[in-house]
PDB file of N, CA, C and O in Angstrom:
ATOM      1  N   MET A   1      30.064 -17.758 -26.402  1.00  0.00           N
ATOM      2  CA  MET A   1      30.918 -18.386 -26.961  1.00  0.00           C
ATOM      3  C   MET A   1      31.746 -18.370 -26.092  1.00  0.00           C
ATOM      4  O   MET A   1      31.858 -17.252 -25.589  1.00  0.00           O
ATOM      5  N   ALA A   2      32.135 -18.824 -25.843  1.00  0.00           N
ATOM      6  CA  ALA A   2      33.401 -20.050 -24.699  1.00  0.00           C
ATOM      7  C   ALA A   2      34.711 -19.148 -25.277  1.00  0.00           C
ATOM      8  O   ALA A   2      34.664 -18.824 -26.464  1.00  0.00           O
ATOM      9  N   ARG A   3      35.683 -18.805 -24.603  1.00  0.00           N
ATOM     10  CA  ARG A   3      37.525 -17.656 -25.237  1.00  0.00           C
ATOM     11  C   ARG A   3      38.007 -18.992 -24.278  1.00  0.00           C
ATOM     12  O   ARG A   3      37.400 -19.729 -23.502  1.00  0.00           O
ATOM     13  N   GLU A   4      39.422 -18.906 -24.748  1.00  0.00           N
ATOM     14  CA  GLU A   4      40.169 -19.572 -23.716  1.00  0.00           C
ATOM     15  C   GLU A   4      41.245 -18.972 -23.841  1.00  0.00           C
ATOM     16  O   GLU A   4      41.930 -18.929 -24.863  1.00  0.00           O
ATOM     17  N   LEU A   5      41.645 -18.062 -21.983  1.00  0.00           N
ATOM     18  CA  LEU A   5      42.587 -17.204 -21.745  1.00  0.00           C
ATOM     19  C   LEU A   5      44.045 -17.743 -21.271  1.00  0.00           C
ATOM     20  O   LEU A   5      44.026 -18.387 -20.222  1.00  0.00           O
ATOM     21  N   ARG A   6      44.845 -17.632 -21.669  1.00  0.00           N
ATOM     22  CA  ARG A   6      45.891 -18.165 -21.434  1.00  0.00           C
ATOM     23  C   ARG A   6      46.977 -16.964 -20.118  1.00  0.00           C
ATOM     24  O   ARG A   6      47.183 -15.816 -20.511  1.00  0.00           O
ATOM     25  N   ILE A   7      47.329 -17.218 -19.242  1.00  0.00           N
ATOM     26  CA  ILE A   7      47.386 -16.313 -17.788  1.00  0.00           C
ATOM     27  C   ILE A   7      49.100 -17.216 -17.409  1.00  0.00           C
ATOM     28  O   ILE A   7      49.335 -18.364 -17.785  1.00  0.00           O
ATOM     29  N   GLU A   8      50.023 -16.397 -16.660  1.00  0.00           N
ATOM     30  CA  GLU A   8      50.866 -16.676 -16.248  1.00  0.00           C
ATOM     31  C   GLU A   8      51.051 -15.988 -14.709  1.00  0.00           C
ATOM     32  O   GLU A   8      51.691 -14.967 -14.456  1.00  0.00           O
ATOM     33  N   ILE A   9      50.719 -16.369 -14.284  1.00  0.00           N
ATOM     34  CA  ILE A   9      51.096 -16.195 -12.728  1.00  0.00           C
ATOM     35  C   ILE A   9      52.228 -16.715 -11.527  1.00  0.00           C
ATOM     36  O   ILE A   9      52.752 -17.822 -11.656  1.00  0.00           O
ATOM     37  N   SER A  10      52.396 -16.274 -10.939  1.00  0.00           N
ATOM     38  CA  SER A  10      53.685 -16.963 -10.123  1.00  0.00           C
ATOM     39  C   SER A  10      53.186 -18.244  -9.216  1.00  0.00           C
ATOM     40  O   SER A  10      51.998 -18.537  -9.083  1.00  0.00           O
ATOM     41  N   ASP A  11      54.257 -18.946  -8.624  1.00  0.00           N
ATOM     42  CA  ASP A  11      54.310 -19.472  -8.205  1.00  0.00           C
ATOM     43  C   ASP A  11      53.511 -19.482  -6.793  1.00  0.00           C
ATOM     44  O   ASP A  11      52.581 -20.280  -6.679  1.00  0.00           O
ATOM     45  N   GLU A  12      53.687 -19.027  -6.220  1.00  0.00           N
ATOM     46  CA  GLU A  12      52.998 -18.259  -4.681  1.00  0.00           C
ATOM     47  C   GLU A  12      51.635 -18.209  -4.903  1.00  0.00           C
ATOM     48  O   GLU A  12      50.904 -18.880  -4.174  1.00  0.00           O
ATOM     49  N   ALA A  13      50.973 -17.242  -6.156  1.00  0.00           N
ATOM     50  CA  ALA A  13      49.597 -16.374  -6.876  1.00  0.00           C
ATOM     51  C   ALA A  13      48.987 -18.209  -7.110  1.00  0.00           C
ATOM     52  O   ALA A  13      47.781 -18.401  -6.959  1.00  0.00           O
ATOM     53  N   TYR A  14      49.757 -19.225  -7.409  1.00  0.00           N
ATOM     54  CA  TYR A  14      48.794 -20.761  -7.841  1.00  0.00           C
ATOM     55  C   TYR A  14      48.691 -21.717  -6.966  1.00  0.00           C
ATOM     56  O   TYR A  14      47.982 -22.723  -6.922  1.00  0.00           O
ATOM     57  N   GLU A  15      49.625 -21.206  -6.149  1.00  0.00           N
ATOM     58  CA  GLU A  15      49.229 -22.402  -4.979  1.00  0.00           C
ATOM     59  C   GLU A  15      48.394 -21.510  -3.919  1.00  0.00           C
ATOM     60  O   GLU A  15      47.958 -22.256  -3.042  1.00  0.00           O
ATOM     61  N   ALA A  16      48.162 -20.661  -3.787  1.00  0.00           N
ATOM     62  CA  ALA A  16      46.787 -19.669  -2.622  1.00  0.00           C
ATOM     63  C   ALA A  16      45.755 -20.407  -3.560  1.00  0.00           C
ATOM     64  O   ALA A  16      44.718 -20.895  -3.112  1.00  0.00           O
ATOM     65  N   LEU A  17      46.179 -20.464  -5.148  1.00  0.00           N
ATOM     66  CA  LEU A  17      44.678 -20.724  -6.065  1.00  0.00           C
ATOM     67  C   LEU A  17      44.822 -21.979  -5.838  1.00  0.00           C
ATOM     68  O   LEU A  17      43.805 -22.395  -5.284  1.00  0.00           O
ATOM     69  N   GLN A  18      45.525 -22.722  -5.982  1.00  0.00           N
ATOM     70  CA  GLN A  18      44.934 -24.401  -5.660  1.00  0.00           C
ATOM     71  C   GLN A  18      44.061 -24.601  -4.134  1.00  0.00           C
ATOM     72  O   GLN A  18      43.129 -25.350  -3.842  1.00  0.00           O
ATOM     73  N   HIS A  19      44.896 -23.471  -3.251  1.00  0.00           N
ATOM     74  CA  HIS A  19      44.478 -23.944  -1.765  1.00  0.00           C
ATOM     75  C   HIS A  19      42.424 -23.665  -1.663  1.00  0.00           C
ATOM     76  O   HIS A  19      41.494 -24.154  -1.021  1.00  0.00           O
ATOM     77  N   ALA A  20      42.577 -22.791  -2.537  1.00  0.00           N
ATOM     78  CA  ALA A  20      40.942 -21.502  -2.598  1.00  0.00           C
ATOM     79  C   ALA A  20      40.618 -22.125  -2.981  1.00  0.00           C
ATOM     80  O   ALA A  20      39.509 -22.351  -2.495  1.00  0.00           O
ATOM     81  N   ALA A  21      41.080 -23.399  -4.475  1.00  0.00           N
ATOM     82  CA  ALA A  21      39.716 -24.239  -4.929  1.00  0.00           C
ATOM     83  C   ALA A  21      39.708 -24.930  -4.543  1.00  0.00           C
ATOM     84  O   ALA A  21      38.549 -25.313  -4.706  1.00  0.00           O
ATOM     85  N   ALA A  22      40.194 -25.632  -3.987  1.00  0.00           N
ATOM     86  CA  ALA A  22      40.612 -27.432  -2.688  1.00  0.00           C
ATOM     87  C   ALA A  22      39.510 -27.088  -1.693  1.00  0.00           C
ATOM     88  O   ALA A  22      38.822 -27.943  -1.136  1.00  0.00           O
ATOM     89  N   ALA A  23      39.375 -25.576  -1.480  1.00  0.00           N
ATOM     90  CA  ALA A  23      38.401 -25.663  -0.077  1.00  0.00           C
ATOM     91  C   ALA A  23      37.091 -25.912  -0.180  1.00  0.00           C
ATOM     92  O   ALA A  23      36.339 -26.528   0.574  1.00  0.00           O
ATOM     93  N   ARG A  24      36.767 -24.994  -1.886  1.00  0.00           N
ATOM     94  CA  ARG A  24      35.429 -25.321  -2.716  1.00  0.00           C
ATOM     95  C   ARG A  24      34.996 -26.285  -2.882  1.00  0.00           C
ATOM     96  O   ARG A  24      33.782 -26.482  -2.842  1.00  0.00           O
ATOM     97  N   HIS A  25      36.228 -27.550  -3.217  1.00  0.00           N
ATOM     98  CA  HIS A  25      35.793 -28.618  -4.283  1.00  0.00           C
ATOM     99  C   HIS A  25      35.601 -28.861  -5.349  1.00  0.00           C
ATOM    100  O   HIS A  25      34.974 -29.809  -5.822  1.00  0.00           O
ATOM    101  N   VAL A  26      36.409 -27.566  -6.121  1.00  0.00           N
ATOM    102  CA  VAL A  26      36.633 -27.677  -7.289  1.00  0.00           C
ATOM    103  C   VAL A  26      37.964 -27.188  -8.239  1.00  0.00           C
ATOM    104  O   VAL A  26      38.914 -27.365  -7.476  1.00  0.00           O
ATOM    105  N   ALA A  27      38.246 -26.912  -8.911  1.00  0.00           N
ATOM    106  CA  ALA A  27      39.798 -27.652  -9.881  1.00  0.00           C
ATOM    107  C   ALA A  27      40.129 -25.790 -10.132  1.00  0.00           C
ATOM    108  O   ALA A  27      39.550 -24.761 -10.479  1.00  0.00           O
ATOM    109  N   ALA A  28      41.196 -26.187  -9.766  1.00  0.00           N
ATOM    110  CA  ALA A  28      41.585 -24.720  -9.659  1.00  0.00           C
ATOM    111  C   ALA A  28      41.674 -23.671 -10.824  1.00  0.00           C
ATOM    112  O   ALA A  28      41.675 -22.463 -10.589  1.00  0.00           O
ATOM    113  N   GLU A  29      41.744 -24.148 -11.988  1.00  0.00           N
ATOM    114  CA  GLU A  29      40.914 -23.449 -12.903  1.00  0.00           C
ATOM    115  C   GLU A  29      39.363 -22.984 -13.263  1.00  0.00           C
ATOM    116  O   GLU A  29      39.113 -21.917 -13.823  1.00  0.00           O
ATOM    117  N   ASP A  30      38.363 -23.946 -12.857  1.00  0.00           N
ATOM    118  CA  ASP A  30      37.469 -23.791 -12.594  1.00  0.00           C
ATOM    119  C   ASP A  30      37.120 -22.394 -11.971  1.00  0.00           C
ATOM    120  O   ASP A  30      36.584 -21.467 -12.578  1.00  0.00           O
ATOM    121  N   TYR A  31      37.584 -22.400 -10.427  1.00  0.00           N
ATOM    122  CA  TYR A  31      37.870 -21.531  -9.465  1.00  0.00           C
ATOM    123  C   TYR A  31      38.189 -20.046 -10.099  1.00  0.00           C
ATOM    124  O   TYR A  31      37.507 -19.033  -9.939  1.00  0.00           O
ATOM    125  N   ALA A  32      39.708 -20.212 -11.055  1.00  0.00           N
ATOM    126  CA  ALA A  32      39.963 -19.099 -11.650  1.00  0.00           C
ATOM    127  C   ALA A  32      38.392 -18.024 -12.295  1.00  0.00           C
ATOM    128  O   ALA A  32      37.840 -16.934 -12.147  1.00  0.00           O
ATOM    129  N   GLU A  33      38.315 -19.120 -12.931  1.00  0.00           N
ATOM    130  CA  GLU A  33      36.783 -18.494 -14.076  1.00  0.00           C
ATOM    131  C   GLU A  33      35.931 -17.973 -13.273  1.00  0.00           C
ATOM    132  O   GLU A  33      35.283 -16.999 -13.655  1.00  0.00           O
ATOM    133  N   GLN A  34      35.707 -18.613 -11.730  1.00  0.00           N
ATOM    134  CA  GLN A  34      34.629 -18.248 -10.969  1.00  0.00           C
ATOM    135  C   GLN A  34      35.053 -16.920 -10.575  1.00  0.00           C
ATOM    136  O   GLN A  34      34.338 -15.932 -10.744  1.00  0.00           O
ATOM    137  N   ILE A  35      36.062 -16.887 -10.115  1.00  0.00           N
ATOM    138  CA  ILE A  35      36.761 -15.341  -9.204  1.00  0.00           C
ATOM    139  C   ILE A  35      36.604 -14.162 -10.432  1.00  0.00           C
ATOM    140  O   ILE A  35      36.135 -13.032 -10.298  1.00  0.00           O
ATOM    141  N   LEU A  36      37.146 -14.789 -11.664  1.00  0.00           N
ATOM    142  CA  LEU A  36      37.264 -13.461 -12.655  1.00  0.00           C
ATOM    143  C   LEU A  36      36.057 -13.187 -12.822  1.00  0.00           C
ATOM    144  O   LEU A  36      35.903 -11.977 -12.661  1.00  0.00           O
ATOM    145  N   ASP A  37      34.890 -13.825 -13.122  1.00  0.00           N
ATOM    146  CA  ASP A  37      33.732 -13.634 -13.189  1.00  0.00           C
ATOM    147  C   ASP A  37      33.006 -12.853 -12.926  1.00  0.00           C
ATOM    148  O   ASP A  37      32.255 -12.102 -13.551  1.00  0.00           O
ATOM    149  N   ALA A  38      33.391 -13.155 -11.293  1.00  0.00           N
ATOM    150  CA  ALA A  38      32.696 -12.634 -10.614  1.00  0.00           C
ATOM    151  C   ALA A  38      32.832 -11.167 -10.328  1.00  0.00           C
ATOM    152  O   ALA A  38      32.052 -10.320  -9.893  1.00  0.00           O
ATOM    153  N   ASP A  39      34.350 -11.147 -10.799  1.00  0.00           N
ATOM    154  CA  ASP A  39      35.316  -9.509 -10.609  1.00  0.00           C
ATOM    155  C   ASP A  39      34.684  -8.596 -11.628  1.00  0.00           C
ATOM    156  O   ASP A  39      34.457  -7.417 -11.355  1.00  0.00           O
ATOM    157  N   LEU A  40      34.313  -9.287 -13.151  1.00  0.00           N
ATOM    158  CA  LEU A  40      33.835  -8.505 -14.024  1.00  0.00           C
ATOM    159  C   LEU A  40      32.885  -8.393 -14.103  1.00  0.00           C
ATOM    160  O   LEU A  40      32.626  -7.429 -14.823  1.00  0.00           O
ATOM    161  N   THR A  41      31.729  -9.065 -13.596  1.00  0.00           N
ATOM    162  CA  THR A  41      30.110  -8.516 -13.041  1.00  0.00           C
ATOM    163  C   THR A  41      30.577  -7.626 -12.500  1.00  0.00           C
ATOM    164  O   THR A  41      30.393  -6.525 -13.019  1.00  0.00           O
ATOM    165  N   ARG A  42      31.360  -7.699 -11.263  1.00  0.00           N
ATOM    166  CA  ARG A  42      30.843  -6.784  -9.919  1.00  0.00           C
ATOM    167  C   ARG A  42      31.561  -4.912 -10.778  1.00  0.00           C
ATOM    168  O   ARG A  42      31.459  -3.737 -10.427  1.00  0.00           O
ATOM    169  N   ALA A  43      32.211  -5.606 -11.936  1.00  0.00           N
ATOM    170  CA  ALA A  43      32.576  -3.905 -12.073  1.00  0.00           C
ATOM    171  C   ALA A  43      32.039  -3.517 -13.619  1.00  0.00           C
ATOM    172  O   ALA A  43      32.542  -2.613 -14.287  1.00  0.00           O
ATOM    173  N   ARG A  44      31.098  -4.235 -13.994  1.00  0.00           N
ATOM    174  CA  ARG A  44      30.120  -4.036 -14.873  1.00  0.00           C
ATOM    175  C   ARG A  44      28.842  -3.216 -13.808  1.00  0.00           C
ATOM    176  O   ARG A  44      28.133  -2.297 -14.219  1.00  0.00           O
ATOM    177  N   PHE A  45      28.778  -3.746 -12.522  1.00  0.00           N
ATOM    178  CA  PHE A  45      27.355  -3.388 -11.981  1.00  0.00           C
ATOM    179  C   PHE A  45      27.973  -2.059 -11.456  1.00  0.00           C
ATOM    180  O   PHE A  45      27.186  -1.113 -11.458  1.00  0.00           O
ATOM    181  N   LEU A  46      29.386  -1.778 -10.953  1.00  0.00           N
ATOM    182  CA  LEU A  46      29.367  -0.360 -10.393  1.00  0.00           C
ATOM    183  C   LEU A  46      29.722   0.447 -11.567  1.00  0.00           C
ATOM    184  O   LEU A  46      29.248   1.583 -11.540  1.00  0.00           O
ATOM    185  N   ASP A  47      30.500   0.124 -12.682  1.00  0.00           N
ATOM    186  CA  ASP A  47      30.047   1.008 -14.274  1.00  0.00           C
ATOM    187  C   ASP A  47      28.476   1.530 -13.922  1.00  0.00           C
ATOM    188  O   ASP A  47      28.134   2.697 -13.732  1.00  0.00           O
ATOM    189  N   GLY A  48      27.767   0.528 -13.897  1.00  0.00           N
ATOM    190  CA  GLY A  48      26.315   1.078 -14.187  1.00  0.00           C
ATOM    191  C   GLY A  48      25.803   1.547 -13.464  1.00  0.00           C
ATOM    192  O   GLY A  48      24.834   2.195 -13.860  1.00  0.00           O
ATOM    193  N   ALA A  49      26.119   1.543 -11.788  1.00  0.00           N
ATOM    194  CA  ALA A  49      25.803   2.164 -10.874  1.00  0.00           C
ATOM    195  C   ALA A  49      26.379   3.772 -11.151  1.00  0.00           C
ATOM    196  O   ALA A  49      25.596   4.722 -11.146  1.00  0.00           O
ATOM    197  N   ARG A  50      27.540   3.901 -11.341  1.00  0.00           N
ATOM    198  CA  ARG A  50      27.865   5.448 -10.949  1.00  0.00           C
ATOM    199  C   ARG A  50      27.012   6.023 -12.460  1.00  0.00           C
ATOM    200  O   ARG A  50      26.335   7.048 -12.387  1.00  0.00           O
ATOM    201  N   SER A  51      27.104   5.429 -13.491  1.00  0.00           N
ATOM    202  CA  SER A  51      26.180   5.972 -14.835  1.00  0.00           C
ATOM    203  C   SER A  51      24.525   6.379 -13.998  1.00  0.00           C
ATOM    204  O   SER A  51      24.031   7.456 -14.335  1.00  0.00           O
ATOM    205  N   VAL A  52      23.947   5.743 -13.227  1.00  0.00           N
ATOM    206  CA  VAL A  52      22.733   6.124 -13.353  1.00  0.00           C
ATOM    207  C   VAL A  52      23.043   7.304 -12.252  1.00  0.00           C
ATOM    208  O   VAL A  52      22.361   8.321 -12.131  1.00  0.00           O
ATOM    209  N   ILE A  53      24.194   6.976 -11.479  1.00  0.00           N
ATOM    210  CA  ILE A  53      23.955   8.046  -9.815  1.00  0.00           C
ATOM    211  C   ILE A  53      24.526   9.214 -10.986  1.00  0.00           C
ATOM    212  O   ILE A  53      23.868  10.238 -11.173  1.00  0.00           O
ATOM    213  N   ALA A  54      25.723   8.970 -11.697  1.00  0.00           N
ATOM    214  CA  ALA A  54      25.752  10.435 -12.629  1.00  0.00           C
ATOM    215  C   ALA A  54      24.183  11.561 -13.620  1.00  0.00           C
ATOM    216  O   ALA A  54      24.027  12.782 -13.648  1.00  0.00           O
ATOM    217  N   GLU A  55      23.378  10.493 -14.233  1.00  0.00           N
ATOM    218  CA  GLU A  55      22.775  10.798 -15.077  1.00  0.00           C
ATOM    219  C   GLU A  55      21.146  11.129 -13.798  1.00  0.00           C
ATOM    220  O   GLU A  55      20.089  11.446 -14.342  1.00  0.00           O
ATOM    221  N   HIS A  56      21.175  11.029 -12.566  1.00  0.00           N
ATOM    222  CA  HIS A  56      19.956  10.854 -11.749  1.00  0.00           C
ATOM    223  C   HIS A  56      20.403  11.592 -10.453  1.00  0.00           C
ATOM    224  O   HIS A  56      19.498  11.957  -9.702  1.00  0.00           O
ATOM    225  N   GLY A  57      21.415  11.798 -10.177  1.00  0.00           N
ATOM    226  CA  GLY A  57      21.637  11.660  -8.878  1.00  0.00           C
ATOM    227  C   GLY A  57      21.211  13.032  -8.432  1.00  0.00           C
ATOM    228  O   GLY A  57      20.637  13.026  -7.343  1.00  0.00           O
ATOM    229  N   ASP A  58      21.341  14.112  -8.959  1.00  0.00           N
ATOM    230  CA  ASP A  58      20.614  15.664  -8.694  1.00  0.00           C
ATOM    231  C   ASP A  58      19.349  15.582  -7.873  1.00  0.00           C
ATOM    232  O   ASP A  58      19.033  15.773  -6.698  1.00  0.00           O
ATOM    233  N   ALA A  59      18.612  15.121  -9.281  1.00  0.00           N
ATOM    234  CA  ALA A  59      17.510  14.403  -9.449  1.00  0.00           C
ATOM    235  C   ALA A  59      16.969  13.885  -7.570  1.00  0.00           C
ATOM    236  O   ALA A  59      16.362  14.320  -6.592  1.00  0.00           O
ATOM    237  N   PHE A  60      17.572  12.929  -7.963  1.00  0.00           N
ATOM    238  CA  PHE A  60      17.369  12.188  -6.847  1.00  0.00           C
ATOM    239  C   PHE A  60      17.990  13.212  -5.659  1.00  0.00           C
ATOM    240  O   PHE A  60      17.274  12.717  -4.789  1.00  0.00           O
ATOM    241  N   THR A  61      18.617  14.065  -5.047  1.00  0.00           N
ATOM    242  CA  THR A  61      18.870  14.511  -4.203  1.00  0.00           C
ATOM    243  C   THR A  61      18.140  15.578  -4.227  1.00  0.00           C
ATOM    244  O   THR A  61      18.007  15.872  -3.039  1.00  0.00           O
ATOM    245  N   ALA A  62      17.451  16.523  -5.008  1.00  0.00           N
ATOM    246  CA  ALA A  62      16.677  17.276  -4.844  1.00  0.00           C
ATOM    247  C   ALA A  62      15.155  16.759  -4.162  1.00  0.00           C
ATOM    248  O   ALA A  62      14.655  17.380  -3.224  1.00  0.00           O
ATOM    249  N   ARG A  63      14.504  15.544  -4.767  1.00  0.00           N
ATOM    250  CA  ARG A  63      13.375  14.993  -4.184  1.00  0.00           C
ATOM    251  C   ARG A  63      13.637  14.891  -2.800  1.00  0.00           C
ATOM    252  O   ARG A  63      13.242  15.699  -1.959  1.00  0.00           O
ATOM    253  N   TYR A  64      14.452  13.673  -2.537  1.00  0.00           N
ATOM    254  CA  TYR A  64      14.995  13.407  -1.133  1.00  0.00           C
ATOM    255  C   TYR A  64      15.896  13.957  -0.473  1.00  0.00           C
ATOM    256  O   TYR A  64      16.001  13.388   0.614  1.00  0.00           O
ATOM    257  N   GLY A  65      16.720  14.925  -0.607  1.00  0.00           N
ATOM    258  CA  GLY A  65      17.776  15.403   0.479  1.00  0.00           C
ATOM    259  C   GLY A  65      18.830  14.552  -0.303  1.00  0.00           C
ATOM    260  O   GLY A  65      18.997  13.879  -1.321  1.00  0.00           O
ATOM    261  N   ARG A  66      19.556  15.115   1.068  1.00  0.00           N
ATOM    262  CA  ARG A  66      21.486  14.069   1.312  1.00  0.00           C
ATOM    263  C   ARG A  66      20.618  13.456   2.663  1.00  0.00           C
ATOM    264  O   ARG A  66      19.556  13.666   3.248  1.00  0.00           O
ATOM    265  N   PRO A  67      21.668  12.660   2.740  1.00  0.00           N
ATOM    266  CA  PRO A  67      21.601  11.600   3.737  1.00  0.00           C
ATOM    267  C   PRO A  67      22.130  12.299   5.093  1.00  0.00           C
ATOM    268  O   PRO A  67      23.112  13.041   5.106  1.00  0.00           O
ATOM    269  N   ALA A  68      21.639  12.089   5.822  1.00  0.00           N
ATOM    270  CA  ALA A  68      21.759  12.609   7.524  1.00  0.00           C
ATOM    271  C   ALA A  68      23.398  12.585   8.109  1.00  0.00           C
ATOM    272  O   ALA A  68      24.092  11.591   7.893  1.00  0.00           O
ATOM    273  N   ALA A  69      23.750  13.358   8.600  1.00  0.00           N
ATOM    274  CA  ALA A  69      24.832  13.023   9.045  1.00  0.00           C
ATOM    275  C   ALA A  69      24.807  11.727  10.019  1.00  0.00           C
ATOM    276  O   ALA A  69      23.811  11.517  10.711  1.00  0.00           O
ATOM    277  N   PRO A  70      26.328  10.561  10.065  1.00  0.00           N
ATOM    278  CA  PRO A  70      26.176  10.012  10.569  1.00  0.00           C
ATOM    279  C   PRO A  70      26.479  10.494  12.493  1.00  0.00           C
ATOM    280  O   PRO A  70      27.412  11.180  12.910  1.00  0.00           O
ATOM    281  N   SER A  71      25.689  10.050  13.077  1.00  0.00           N
ATOM    282  CA  SER A  71      25.998  10.184  14.338  1.00  0.00           C
ATOM    283  C   SER A  71      27.376  10.072  15.027  1.00  0.00           C
ATOM    284  O   SER A  71      28.202   9.393  14.417  1.00  0.00           O
ATOM    285  N   THR A  72      27.768  10.634  16.216  1.00  0.00           N
ATOM    286  CA  THR A  72      29.212  10.181  16.862  1.00  0.00           C
ATOM    287  C   THR A  72      29.056   9.656  17.458  1.00  0.00           C
ATOM    288  O   THR A  72      29.704   8.650  17.747  1.00  0.00           O
ATOM    289  N   SER A  73      27.384  10.383  18.337  1.00  0.00           N
ATOM    290  CA  SER A  73      27.205   9.356  19.849  1.00  0.00           C
ATOM    291  C   SER A  73      27.160   7.889  19.709  1.00  0.00           C
ATOM    292  O   SER A  73      26.865   7.376  18.630  1.00  0.00           O
ATOM    293  N   ALA A  74      27.407   7.275  20.633  1.00  0.00           N
ATOM    294  CA  ALA A  74      27.236   5.529  20.806  1.00  0.00           C
ATOM    295  C   ALA A  74      25.877   5.053  21.575  1.00  0.00           C
ATOM    296  O   ALA A  74      25.733   5.644  22.645  1.00  0.00           O
ATOM    297  N   ALA A  75      24.823   4.089  21.255  1.00  0.00           N
ATOM    298  CA  ALA A  75      24.032   4.318  21.169  1.00  0.00           C
ATOM    299  C   ALA A  75      23.823   3.025  22.464  1.00  0.00           C
ATOM    300  O   ALA A  75      22.703   2.770  22.906  1.00  0.00           O
TER     301      ALA A  75
END
């Protein structure tokens, strides 16, 4: 089920939204919807990743060890 969300943004933010949407050949409202959906999807993914790490991180480290320290020398 789709829901309608009404928000207020500054004139500067709306102008930036219009320019970004025009560059992608979509309406400003559609572009805002796409950005919001992508941001929420990313947040859900990161929450899930944190949960997996919290639950399985110690077992993973015990089996595979810690990552090697980054090299400071240039290749």
